[in-house]
C-alpha positions in Angstrom: -93.2 -26.8 -4.9 -93.1 -28.2 -1.3 -90.3 -27.2 1.1 -89.6 -28.3 4.6 -90.2 -25.9 7.4 -88.8 -26.3 10.9 -91.7 -27.8 12.7 -92.0 -31.6 12.6 -89.3 -32.2 9.9 -89.5 -35.9 9.9 -93.3 -36.0 9.4 -93.2 -33.2 6.8 -90.4 -35.0 4.9 -92.6 -38.1 4.8 -95.5 -36.2 3.4 -93.3 -34.5 0.8 -92.2 -37.8 -0.6 -95.8 -39.1 -0.7 -96.9 -36.1 -2.7 -94.0 -36.4 -5.1 -94.6 -40.1 -5.6 -98.2 -39.6 -6.5 -97.6 -36.6 -8.7 -94.7 -38.0 -10.7 -93.9 -41.7 -10.8 -91.6 -43.5 -13.2 -92.5 -46.7 -15.1 -90.9 -49.6 -13.2 -90.1 -47.5 -10.1 -90.1 -49.1 -6.7 -89.9 -47.0 -3.5 -90.7 -47.3 0.2 -91.3 -44.3 2.5 -91.4 -45.1 6.2 -94.4 -43.5 8.0 -93.6 -40.4 10.1 -94.9 -41.9 13.2 -92.6 -44.9 12.8 -89.6 -42.6 12.2 -90.3 -40.8 15.4 -90.3 -44.1 17.3 -87.0 -45.1 15.7 -85.4 -41.8 16.6 -86.0 -42.6 20.3 -85.1 -46.3 20.1 -81.5 -47.2 20.9 -81.8 -50.2 18.7 -82.2 -48.0 15.6 -81.3 -44.4 16.3 -77.6 -44.8 15.6 -78.3 -45.4 11.8 -81.6 -45.8 10.0 -83.2 -45.0 6.7 -86.4 -43.0 6.2 -86.9 -43.5 2.4 -85.4 -45.8 -0.2 -86.1 -46.5 -3.8 -85.2 -47.2 -7.4 -86.1 -44.9 -10.3 -85.5 -46.3 -13.8 -85.2 -44.0 -16.8 -86.4 -41.1 -14.6 -87.5 -38.6 -17.2 -87.8 -35.1 -15.9 -86.8 -36.2 -12.4 -86.2 -33.0 -10.4 -85.8 -32.0 -6.7 -85.0 -28.6 -5.3 -84.9 -28.1 -1.5 -84.2 -24.6 -0.4 -83.8 -25.6 3.2 -82.3 -29.1 2.5 -83.9 -32.0 4.2 -83.4 -33.6 7.6 -81.4 -36.6 6.4 -78.4 -37.4 4.3 -79.3 -38.3 0.7 -77.4 -40.9 -1.3 -78.0 -41.0 -5.1 -76.3 -43.8 -7.1 -76.5 -43.4 -10.9 -76.4 -46.8 -12.7 -77.4 -45.6 -16.2 -78.0 -42.3 -18.0 -77.0 -38.9 -16.8 -78.1 -36.3 -14.3 -76.8 -33.5 -12.1 -76.8 -32.1 -8.6 -75.9 -28.9 -6.8 -75.0 -28.0 -3.3 -75.2 -24.3 -2.5 -75.7 -23.7 -6.2 -72.5 -25.3 -7.4 -73.8 -27.7 -10.1 -72.0 -30.9 -11.1 -72.8 -33.4 -13.8 -73.4 -37.1 -12.9 -72.9 -40.1 -15.1 -73.4 -43.9 -14.8 -71.0 -45.3 -12.2 -71.0 -42.1 -10.1 -72.8 -41.3 -6.8 -73.1 -38.5 -4.3 -74.1 -38.1 -0.7 -75.7 -34.8 0.2 -75.5 -33.5 3.9 -78.7 -32.6 5.8 -80.1 -29.1 6.2 -78.2 -27.6 3.2 -79.7 -26.0 0.1 -79.5 -28.6 -2.7 -81.1 -29.9 -5.9 -80.7 -32.7 -8.3 -82.4 -34.2 -11.4 -82.0 -36.2 -14.6 -80.6 -35.0 -17.9 -83.5 -34.5 -20.3 -82.0 -36.2 -23.4 -80.4 -39.1 -21.4 -82.4 -39.5 -18.1 -80.7 -41.3 -15.3 -81.6 -44.5 -13.6 -80.9 -44.3 -9.9 -81.0 -46.1 -6.6 -81.4 -43.7 -3.7 -81.8 -43.7 0.0 -82.3 -41.1 2.7 -80.6 -42.0 6.0 -80.0 -40.4 9.4 -78.9 -41.3 12.9 -76.2 -40.7 15.4 -73.6 -42.5 13.3 -74.8 -41.2 9.9 -72.1 -38.6 9.6 -69.5 -41.4 9.5 -70.7 -42.2 6.0 -70.4 -38.7 4.6 -67.9 -37.0 2.3 -66.3 -33.6 2.5 -67.8 -31.0 0.2 -64.9 -31.1 -2.3 -65.3 -34.9 -2.5 -69.0 -35.0 -2.8 -69.1 -36.6 -6.3 -67.6 -40.0 -6.3 -66.8 -42.3 -9.2 -67.0 -46.0 -8.7 -67.1 -49.1 -11.0 -70.4 -50.9 -11.9 -69.5 -54.5 -11.4 -71.3 -57.5 -12.8 -73.9 -58.6 -10.1 -72.9 -55.4 -8.2 -73.5 -56.2 -4.5 -74.6 -52.6 -3.8 -77.5 -53.0 -6.4 -78.3 -56.5 -5.0 -78.5 -55.0 -1.5 -80.6 -52.1 -2.6 -83.1 -54.4 -4.3 -83.2 -56.7 -1.2 -83.9 -53.9 1.2 -86.6 -52.3 -1.0 -88.3 -55.7 -1.6 -88.2 -56.6 2.1 -89.6 -53.3 3.3 -92.3 -53.7 0.6 -93.6 -56.8 2.3 -94.2 -55.0 5.6 -92.7 -53.0 8.4 -92.4 -55.6 11.1 -89.7 -55.3 13.7 -87.8 -58.2 12.2 -87.9 -56.6 8.7 -86.8 -53.2 10.1 -83.9 -54.7 12.1 -82.6 -56.7 9.2 -82.9 -53.7 6.8 -81.1 -51.3 9.1 -78.3 -53.8 9.6 -78.0 -54.0 5.8 -78.0 -50.2 5.6 -74.7 -50.0 7.5 -73.1 -52.5 5.0 -74.5 -50.7 2.0 -73.3 -47.3 3.1 -69.8 -48.7 3.9 -69.5 -50.0 0.3 -70.1 -46.5 -0.9 -68.1 -44.6 1.7 -65.1 -46.8 1.2 -65.7 -47.5 -2.5 -62.0 -47.7 -3.2 -61.8 -50.8 -1.1 -65.0 -52.2 -2.7 -63.8 -51.6 -6.2 -60.2 -52.7 -5.6 -61.3 -56.1 -4.2 -63.6 -56.7 -7.2 -61.5 -55.6 -10.2 -58.1 -54.9 -11.5 -58.2 -51.2 -10.7 -54.8 -49.6 -10.8 -53.5 -48.9 -7.3 -53.3 -45.3 -6.2 -50.2 -43.8 -4.6 -51.0 -44.9 -1.0 -52.0 -48.4 -2.1 -48.8 -48.7 -4.0 -46.9 -47.7 -0.9 -48.7 -50.1 1.3 -48.1 -52.9 -1.2 -44.4 -52.0 -1.1 -44.4 -52.2 2.7 -46.2 -55.5 2.7 -43.7 -57.0 0.2 -40.8 -55.7 2.3 -42.2 -56.4 5.8 -39.2 -58.6 6.7 -36.7 -55.9 5.6 -35.3 -52.7 7.1 -36.8 -50.0 5.0 -36.4 -46.2 5.3 -39.0 -43.6 4.5 -36.8 -42.4 1.5 -36.9 -45.9 0.0 -40.7 -46.1 0.1 -41.1 -42.7 -1.4 -38.6 -43.5 -4.1 -40.5 -46.7 -5.0 -43.5 -44.6 -5.9 -41.6 -41.7 -7.4 -42.4 -39.1 -4.8 -40.3 -36.9 -2.5 -40.4 -38.1 1.1 -42.2 -35.0 2.3 -44.9 -35.1 -0.4 -45.4 -38.8 0.1 -45.7 -38.4 3.9 -48.3 -35.6 3.5 -50.6 -37.5 1.2 -50.2 -40.8 3.0 -51.1 -39.3 6.4 -54.1 -37.5 4.9 -55.3 -40.8 3.5 -54.6 -43.2 6.3 -54.4 -40.8 9.3 -51.0 -42.3 10.2 -47.4 -41.5 9.2 -45.9 -43.9 6.7 -43.3 -45.4 9.1 -45.9 -45.7 11.9 -48.1 -47.7 9.4 -45.1 -49.8 8.4 -44.4 -50.7 12.1 -48.1 -51.7 12.5 -47.7 -54.1 9.5 -44.5 -55.6 11.1 -46.3 -56.0 14.5 -49.3 -57.6 12.6 -46.8 -60.0 10.9 -45.2 -60.8 14.3 -48.6 -61.7 15.7 -49.0 -64.2 12.9 -45.6 -65.7 13.6 -46.3 -65.9 17.3 -49.6 -67.7 16.5 -48.4 -70.1 13.8 -44.7 -70.9 14.4 -42.4 -72.1 17.2 -39.9 -69.4 16.5 -38.5 -67.7 19.6 -39.4 -64.1 20.2 -35.7 -63.1 19.5 -35.9 -64.9 16.1 -39.2 -63.3 15.2 -37.7 -59.9 16.1 -34.6 -60.5 13.9 -36.6 -61.8 11.0 -38.6 -58.6 10.9 -35.6 -56.4 10.8 -35.3 -55.5 14.5 -31.7 -55.8 15.8 -32.7 -55.4 19.4 -35.3 -57.9 20.7 -36.0 -55.7 23.8 -36.8 -52.8 21.6 -39.1 -55.1 19.5 -40.8 -56.3 22.7 -41.4 -52.7 23.9 -42.8 -51.7 20.5 -45.0 -54.8 20.4 -46.3 -54.0 23.9 -47.0 -50.4 23.0 -49.0 -51.3 19.9 -50.8 -54.5 21.3 -51.0 -53.5 25.0 -49.6 -56.9 25.8 -46.1 -58.3 25.6 -45.1 -60.9 22.9 -44.8 -63.6 25.5 -48.2 -62.9 27.0 -49.7 -62.7 23.5 -48.3 -66.2 22.7 -49.9 -67.7 25.8 -53.4 -66.5 24.9 -55.6 -68.9 23.0 -56.9 -67.6 19.6 -59.9 -68.5 17.6 
């Protein structure tokens, strides 16, 4: 078993993957490991060091696939299970993984993962790091995520494209394109609710139901109690879960939607500002103008003068 020590972690990680690749191997696998010397260059290059991958691959029917890293590794590790079953643990807490689930392990933490012997998983995986890498991570209690495997799933398409491109060579052009794709790929996982919602008829969760209610009533005067009642929650409970999910209080979010709608009306209609204010449930046009200016950092009249598009 090969474990990372604290010297040249990037280089050691590269050699670890090379050893494993030669030792194991899975029929039909496809993987690319970037050379340690190249990774050192990318870590110093502002064009790449905000977010870049170190290794990426596809393991089909990965019988006896197993990794155990007592010191973790230097990067985040994303594993996307598309068939079969497996498991992972972080600090010894073991969780089962099935098709349509994925997890992102943080760097420098004891972890392990592997396939289930009687139903080995098929996985796409990537190791990534950089100054912005943490933005795509999950909290420890949200580590295992369930998503939907869509027909012609864009995440799989992008994985395949990145693997194939890097397999043709590590030119600056290939690397730049791949690292740009990486940001999009990780966003589709980190914000998988949005990805799934836009591609299927997934039932809306509580916050999405509330936002839909706000959108449908954006021209009305609506109180917090009415929104909470529409989704069968108490105002206090609703406010707590909504703010946790969106980082904004419900009524603050509702005001943002109203201001967004007022921008659309200012852009596309000849309605006077007073009429727009009234149509959106504001009795006092001066209050509306102050609120608009606070959110948009420009008055409604000045906004209308600006050319768009």
